[in-house]
C-alpha positions as CSV (number, residue, x, y, z in Angstrom):
1,X,0.1,0.2,0.0
2,X,1.4,3.7,-0.9
3,X,0.1,6.7,0.6
4,X,1.4,10.2,1.2
5,X,0.2,12.2,4.0
6,X,1.4,16.1,4.2
7,X,0.6,19.1,6.2
8,X,-0.5,22.2,4.2
9,X,2.4,24.7,4.0
10,X,5.2,22.6,5.4
11,X,8.4,21.2,4.0
12,X,9.3,17.4,3.8
13,X,12.0,18.2,6.2
14,X,9.9,19.7,9.0
15,X,7.1,17.1,8.3
16,X,9.7,14.6,9.1
17,X,10.8,16.0,12.1
18,X,7.2,16.3,13.2
19,X,6.5,12.9,12.7
20,X,9.3,11.4,14.6
21,X,8.4,14.0,17.4
22,X,4.8,12.3,17.1
23,X,6.4,8.8,16.9
24,X,8.5,8.9,20.0
25,X,5.8,11.1,21.8
26,X,3.8,7.6,21.7
27,X,6.6,5.6,23.2
28,X,7.2,8.0,26.0
29,X,6.1,6.4,29.1
30,X,3.0,8.1,30.7
31,X,2.0,10.0,27.9
32,X,-1.7,9.4,26.6
33,X,-1.5,11.0,23.5
34,X,0.6,12.8,20.9
35,X,0.2,16.4,19.8
36,X,-2.6,17.2,17.8
37,X,-1.8,17.5,14.0
38,X,-3.9,17.4,11.1
39,X,-2.9,15.3,7.7
40,X,-4.1,15.5,4.2
41,X,-4.2,12.2,2.2
42,X,-3.1,13.0,-1.2
43,X,-2.6,9.7,-2.9
44,X,-5.1,7.0,-3.7
45,X,-4.5,3.9,-1.4
46,X,-6.1,1.5,0.7
47,X,-6.9,2.4,4.1
48,X,-8.1,0.0,7.4
49,X,-10.7,0.7,9.6
50,X,-9.9,-0.2,12.9
51,X,-12.3,-1.6,15.9
52,X,-11.8,0.3,19.3
53,X,-9.9,-2.4,20.3
54,X,-7.2,-1.8,17.5
55,X,-8.4,-4.6,15.2
56,X,-8.7,-4.1,11.5
57,X,-12.6,-4.5,10.9
58,X,-12.4,-3.4,7.1
59,X,-10.3,-2.1,4.4
60,X,-11.7,0.7,1.8
61,X,-9.8,3.2,-0.8
62,X,-8.9,6.5,1.1
63,X,-10.5,9.7,-0.5
64,X,-7.9,12.1,-1.7
65,X,-8.0,15.2,0.3
66,X,-9.5,13.8,3.1
67,X,-8.1,15.4,6.4
68,X,-7.7,13.5,9.7
69,X,-5.8,14.0,12.9
70,X,-2.7,12.2,13.2
71,X,-2.6,9.7,16.2
72,X,0.8,7.9,15.8
73,X,3.4,6.7,13.2
74,X,3.7,2.7,13.5
75,X,6.7,1.9,11.3
76,X,5.7,2.2,7.7
77,X,1.9,3.2,8.5
78,X,0.6,6.1,10.3
79,X,-2.6,5.7,12.5
80,X,-5.2,8.5,12.1
81,X,-8.5,9.4,13.6
82,X,-11.7,11.3,12.2
83,X,-14.0,13.7,13.8
84,X,-16.3,10.8,15.1
85,X,-13.1,9.3,16.9
86,X,-12.9,6.3,14.3
87,X,-9.2,5.4,13.7
88,X,-7.3,4.2,10.5
89,X,-4.1,2.7,9.5
90,X,-2.8,3.8,6.1
91,X,1.1,3.5,4.6
92,X,3.5,6.1,5.0
93,X,5.5,5.0,2.0
94,X,6.4,7.9,-0.1
95,X,9.4,9.6,-1.8
96,X,9.5,13.2,0.0
97,X,8.3,12.2,3.3
98,X,10.9,9.8,4.3
99,X,9.5,7.2,7.2
100,X,10.7,7.5,10.6
101,X,13.6,5.3,11.9
102,X,12.7,2.2,13.7
103,X,12.2,2.3,17.1
104,X,15.6,2.2,19.0
105,X,16.4,-1.2,20.4
106,X,15.9,-0.7,24.3
107,X,18.8,-1.3,26.7
108,X,18.9,-4.6,28.0
109,X,18.6,-3.9,31.7
110,X,16.9,-7.4,32.5
111,X,18.8,-9.4,34.8
112,X,19.2,-13.2,34.4
113,X,16.7,-14.9,36.3
114,X,18.2,-16.7,39.8
115,X,17.7,-20.3,38.7
116,X,19.6,-23.5,39.4
117,X,22.5,-24.5,37.0
118,X,21.8,-26.1,34.0
119,X,20.9,-29.8,34.1
120,X,23.6,-32.2,34.6
121,X,22.4,-35.2,33.0
122,X,24.6,-37.9,31.9
123,X,23.8,-38.7,27.9
124,X,26.0,-41.6,27.5
125,X,22.9,-43.9,27.6
126,X,19.9,-43.8,25.5
127,X,16.8,-42.1,27.1
128,X,13.5,-43.2,26.6
129,X,10.7,-40.7,25.2
130,X,6.9,-41.7,24.9
131,X,4.7,-39.7,22.3
132,X,1.2,-38.7,23.7
133,X,2.0,-39.2,27.5
134,X,2.3,-36.3,30.2
135,X,5.8,-35.1,30.1
136,X,7.0,-34.1,33.4
137,X,9.8,-31.3,34.0
138,X,12.0,-31.3,36.9
139,X,9.4,-30.0,39.1
140,X,7.0,-32.9,38.0
141,X,4.7,-30.3,36.1
142,X,3.7,-31.1,32.3
143,X,6.1,-29.3,30.1
144,X,4.4,-26.5,28.7
145,X,6.1,-25.4,25.5
146,X,3.5,-25.9,22.7
147,X,3.9,-24.5,19.0
148,X,7.7,-24.4,20.3
149,X,11.2,-24.8,18.9
150,X,14.7,-25.6,19.9
151,X,18.1,-23.9,19.9
152,X,21.2,-25.7,21.2
153,X,23.9,-23.7,23.0
154,X,27.1,-25.4,24.0
155,X,25.9,-29.0,25.3
156,X,22.7,-27.8,26.3
157,X,19.2,-27.8,24.4
158,X,16.6,-25.0,25.2
159,X,12.8,-25.8,24.1
160,X,10.9,-22.4,24.0
161,X,7.0,-22.8,23.4
162,X,3.6,-21.5,24.3
163,X,2.9,-22.0,28.5
164,X,-0.7,-22.6,28.6
165,X,-0.8,-23.2,32.3
166,X,-4.3,-22.8,34.1
167,X,-2.6,-20.7,36.7
168,X,-1.2,-18.0,34.4
169,X,-2.4,-14.5,34.3
170,X,-5.8,-14.3,32.5
171,X,-5.6,-12.6,29.0
172,X,-1.5,-12.5,29.1
173,X,0.1,-15.1,26.7
174,X,3.4,-16.8,28.4
175,X,6.4,-18.2,27.1
176,X,8.4,-20.8,29.2
177,X,11.8,-21.9,28.4
178,X,13.2,-25.4,29.4
179,X,16.8,-26.7,29.2
180,X,18.0,-30.4,28.6
181,X,21.2,-32.3,27.8
182,X,19.5,-35.3,26.8
183,X,16.4,-34.2,25.1
184,X,14.4,-36.5,27.3
185,X,14.6,-34.9,30.8
186,X,13.7,-31.1,31.0
187,X,14.4,-28.5,33.7
188,X,12.3,-25.6,33.6
189,X,14.2,-22.4,33.6
190,X,11.8,-19.3,33.4
191,X,8.6,-17.7,32.0
192,X,10.7,-15.7,29.4
193,X,7.7,-13.6,28.1
194,X,5.0,-12.8,30.2
195,X,4.5,-8.9,29.3
196,X,0.8,-7.4,29.5
197,X,0.1,-6.4,25.7
198,X,3.5,-4.8,25.1
199,X,2.3,-4.0,21.6
200,X,-1.0,-2.5,22.7
201,X,-3.3,-4.5,20.6
202,X,-6.0,-4.7,23.5
203,X,-8.0,-7.3,25.1
204,X,-7.4,-10.9,23.9
205,X,-4.4,-10.2,22.2
206,X,-2.4,-13.6,20.8
207,X,1.4,-14.6,21.2
208,X,2.1,-18.1,19.2
209,X,4.7,-20.2,18.0
210,X,7.8,-18.4,19.7
211,X,11.2,-19.4,18.1
212,X,14.5,-18.0,19.5
213,X,17.9,-17.6,17.8
214,X,21.1,-16.6,19.0
215,X,23.0,-14.0,17.1
216,X,26.9,-14.1,17.5
217,X,27.4,-10.6,16.1
218,X,25.1,-8.9,18.6
219,X,25.7,-11.5,21.4
220,X,21.8,-11.2,21.8
221,X,19.1,-13.8,22.0
222,X,16.2,-13.0,19.4
223,X,12.8,-14.2,19.7
224,X,10.3,-14.1,16.9
225,X,6.5,-14.9,17.7
226,X,3.1,-14.7,15.8
227,X,1.9,-11.6,17.7
228,X,-2.0,-10.6,16.6
229,X,-5.1,-9.0,18.1
230,X,-8.5,-10.9,19.2
231,X,-9.8,-11.2,15.7
232,X,-6.5,-12.4,14.2
233,X,-6.5,-9.8,11.6
234,X,-3.2,-8.0,12.4
235,X,-1.0,-11.0,11.2
236,X,2.3,-9.6,12.3
237,X,5.5,-11.2,13.9
238,X,7.0,-9.7,17.1
239,X,10.5,-9.1,18.2
240,X,11.8,-9.8,21.4
241,X,15.3,-9.7,22.5
242,X,17.4,-10.7,25.6
243,X,21.2,-10.9,26.9
244,X,20.5,-14.3,28.4
245,X,19.0,-17.4,26.8
246,X,16.5,-17.8,29.8
247,X,16.2,-14.1,30.8
248,X,13.4,-12.2,30.6
249,X,12.8,-11.0,26.9
250,X,11.8,-7.4,26.1
251,X,9.6,-6.3,23.1
252,X,11.1,-4.0,20.4
253,X,8.6,-4.2,17.6
254,X,5.9,-6.0,15.3
255,X,5.4,-6.0,11.6
256,X,4.4,-7.8,8.6
257,X,7.6,-9.4,6.9
258,X,7.8,-7.3,3.6
259,X,4.2,-6.3,4.3
260,X,3.0,-9.6,3.7
261,X,0.6,-11.1,6.4
262,X,2.3,-13.7,8.8
263,X,0.7,-16.0,11.6
264,X,1.9,-19.5,12.3
265,X,5.9,-19.2,12.2
266,X,9.0,-21.8,12.1
267,X,12.6,-21.1,12.4
268,X,15.6,-22.6,10.6
269,X,19.3,-22.0,11.1
270,X,21.4,-23.6,8.3
271,X,24.9,-24.7,8.6
272,X,26.7,-21.8,8.0
273,X,24.5,-19.9,10.9
274,X,22.3,-17.9,8.5
275,X,18.6,-17.6,10.0
276,X,15.4,-18.0,8.2
277,X,11.8,-17.5,9.4
278,X,9.2,-19.8,7.9
279,X,5.7,-18.0,7.8
280,X,2.2,-18.7,6.8
281,X,0.9,-15.6,4.5
282,X,-2.4,-16.7,3.8
283,X,-3.4,-14.7,0.8
284,X,0.0,-15.6,-1.2
285,X,1.0,-19.0,0.2
286,X,4.0,-20.2,2.3
287,X,7.2,-18.4,2.9
288,X,10.7,-18.8,3.6
289,X,12.2,-15.6,4.6
290,X,15.9,-15.0,5.4
291,X,16.4,-12.7,8.5
292,X,19.1,-9.7,8.5
293,X,22.4,-9.9,9.7
294,X,21.3,-8.8,13.4
295,X,18.3,-11.0,12.9
296,X,15.8,-7.8,13.7
297,X,14.2,-7.6,10.3
298,X,13.9,-9.4,6.9
299,X,16.5,-9.4,4.5
300,X,14.3,-11.3,1.5
301,X,11.9,-13.6,0.6
302,X,13.7,-16.7,-0.3
303,X,11.1,-18.7,-1.6
304,X,7.0,-18.5,-1.8
305,X,5.1,-21.6,-2.1
306,X,1.8,-20.5,-3.7
307,X,-1.1,-21.1,-2.4
308,X,-2.6,-22.5,-5.8
309,X,0.3,-25.1,-5.9
310,X,-0.1,-26.6,-2.4
311,X,1.3,-23.8,-0.4
312,X,-1.8,-23.0,1.8
313,X,0.2,-24.3,4.8
314,X,0.8,-23.5,8.4
315,X,3.1,-25.0,10.8
316,X,6.4,-24.9,9.1
317,X,9.5,-26.7,9.9
318,X,12.7,-26.9,7.7
319,X,15.8,-29.1,8.0
320,X,19.0,-29.5,6.1
321,X,20.3,-33.0,5.7
322,X,22.5,-34.6,3.6
323,X,22.7,-32.0,0.8
324,X,19.0,-31.7,0.8
325,X,16.5,-29.1,2.3
326,X,13.2,-30.9,3.6
327,X,10.5,-28.4,4.4
328,X,7.2,-29.5,6.4
329,X,3.8,-28.1,6.7
330,X,0.4,-28.4,8.0
331,X,-2.7,-27.7,5.9
332,X,-5.1,-25.2,7.4
333,X,-8.0,-27.1,9.4
334,X,-7.9,-25.1,12.7
335,X,-7.2,-27.5,15.9
336,X,-8.1,-30.6,13.7
337,X,-5.5,-32.7,12.4
338,X,-4.8,-33.3,9.1
339,X,-2.1,-35.1,6.8
340,X,1.0,-32.9,7.3
341,X,3.0,-33.0,3.9
342,X,6.7,-32.4,3.0
343,X,8.6,-31.1,-0.3
344,X,12.4,-31.2,-1.0
345,X,15.3,-28.8,-2.8
346,X,18.8,-28.7,-3.0
347,X,18.5,-25.0,-2.5
348,X,16.3,-22.8,-0.3
349,X,15.1,-20.6,-3.5
350,X,14.2,-23.9,-5.3
351,X,13.1,-25.3,-7.7
352,X,11.2,-27.6,-4.7
353,X,9.6,-31.0,-5.3
354,X,5.8,-31.2,-5.2
355,X,4.4,-31.9,-1.7
356,X,3.9,-35.5,-0.5
357,X,2.4,-37.0,2.7
358,X,4.9,-37.7,5.6
359,X,2.6,-40.6,7.0
360,X,-0.6,-42.6,5.9
361,X,-2.9,-39.5,5.1
362,X,-5.8,-41.6,6.8
363,X,-3.8,-41.2,10.1
364,X,-3.7,-37.5,9.9
365,X,-0.2,-37.2,11.0
366,X,-1.6,-39.5,14.1
367,X,-3.4,-36.5,15.6
368,X,-0.4,-34.1,15.7
369,X,0.6,-30.7,13.7
370,X,4.1,-30.2,13.1
371,X,6.4,-27.4,14.7
372,X,9.8,-28.2,14.4
373,X,12.2,-30.4,12.7
374,X,15.4,-31.3,15.3
375,X,18.7,-32.3,14.0
376,X,20.8,-34.5,16.4
377,X,24.3,-34.6,15.5
378,X,26.2,-37.4,17.5
379,X,29.4,-39.0,17.4
380,X,28.1,-42.2,15.3
381,X,25.2,-40.8,13.5
382,X,22.7,-37.7,12.8
383,X,18.9,-38.1,13.8
384,X,16.1,-35.9,12.5
385,X,13.6,-35.7,15.1
386,X,10.0,-34.7,14.3
387,X,8.2,-32.3,16.9
388,X,4.5,-32.1,16.8
389,X,1.9,-30.8,19.0
390,X,-1.2,-33.1,19.9
391,X,-3.6,-30.2,20.6
392,X,-6.6,-30.3,23.0
393,X,-8.4,-27.1,22.1
394,X,-10.7,-27.0,25.1
395,X,-7.9,-28.2,27.6
396,X,-4.8,-26.8,25.9
397,X,-2.9,-26.9,29.3
398,X,-3.1,-30.5,28.6
399,X,-2.1,-30.5,25.3
400,X,0.5,-33.3,24.6
401,X,3.7,-33.9,22.2
402,X,4.5,-36.2,19.2
403,X,8.2,-36.4,18.7
404,X,9.5,-39.3,16.6
405,X,12.8,-39.9,14.9
406,X,11.9,-39.6,10.9
407,X,13.0,-41.8,8.1
408,X,14.9,-39.3,5.9
409,X,17.3,-39.6,3.2
410,X,17.7,-39.4,-0.6
411,X,14.5,-37.3,-0.9
412,X,12.3,-38.9,1.0
413,X,11.0,-38.2,4.3
414,X,8.4,-40.3,6.5
415,X,6.9,-40.2,10.0
416,X,6.7,-43.6,11.4
417,X,3.8,-44.9,13.7
418,X,4.6,-43.3,17.2
419,X,6.0,-45.7,19.6
420,X,7.9,-45.4,22.7
421,X,11.6,-44.7,21.3
422,X,15.2,-44.0,23.0
423,X,17.7,-41.3,22.0
424,X,21.3,-41.2,22.9
425,X,22.0,-37.5,22.3
426,X,25.6,-38.3,22.6
427,X,26.0,-40.8,19.5
428,X,22.9,-39.4,17.6
429,X,21.3,-42.9,17.5
430,X,17.5,-43.3,17.9
431,X,15.8,-46.5,18.4
432,X,12.0,-47.0,18.1
433,X,10.6,-49.8,20.0
434,X,7.6,-52.0,19.4
435,X,4.8,-50.9,21.6
436,X,2.3,-48.3,20.1
437,X,2.5,-45.0,22.6
438,X,-1.1,-43.7,21.2
439,X,-3.8,-46.0,22.3
């Protein structure tokens, strides 16, 4: 969307300064409203009508010459208000009115939580994992890391996900972090995100599918999430940062990747350390975005799986194994399971193969939905683990996990029937048992 906003009789430089003043006034704690400034729309462009809670309830074409009160500048958009109090969003992308700089990254003043040392589980022997069962942490509580992802730092794995505990503060989405050395025994580390509406999205705001990256250049941990209003119309990613992996993450910004809608997200870190975001962009399809060098923004869209060619997918996950990239996704059927699919390519930019089922389609991925593909490289072999969520929409705190080692290689990927299995994280060896774990 392109729109030009200009105050009559004001030079572009003066306009930019006033917009910056308005922008930072909104960020200033304790200040309720920015200065009252009238602006004029002087280019035809789509304009979004907002509900009182801030959700988008309609899109029309702006009227050239219409005048509004400037409420705030929000990245590449401005929020406007008419005489009746109705608010709108319209783009601020123009040649003689440069958009304000991105909000400064906040100084990280958070302290690392006072937690026990990382677990010291010996990993020299196989550890059992049972899909679909209660998975207790070191406190005896069921692990709350739904829609999550894992990164490895040193010899420790960190699992981040949605904490849907019954005793969480109402209306505040929470992200939890767990640590393990063997991928079977997990120690609770912290609720790393539990802020009360940091993006000012209003009651019922959503935060889903957290994914954490470590940026070696900035020495910061960067967490991406799907962040949305209660109507699921904002379709943004949110960015949080922290100096410690299990500290309290601070909100930085939210935006649409390259102005595309984004809901379910996944993460991928390639062998060279470059970072990628997998995103469900509903109107167009399924994106693989490369992150910028500091991981704080999108560098480019590596590939779009068009909706018309099977790219109507969510729950994206990606792994690089023996020279091929394998991407997995779930069809969009709400809470209900469906046959998840995969495609392969020798390059992230494609060409990609057609999508194929990862399991017998009638099994509907054994009741689960993809969230992450974890590559475990050991002293003897490399295993790839399918991480899926077994959702319970009416009792989300009791949602379970389906982890299974994949049969993968030579362009083929297959999720075997869920059974109790063992993993030796030291050697990388996974061994599937004989008993079906999903009764």
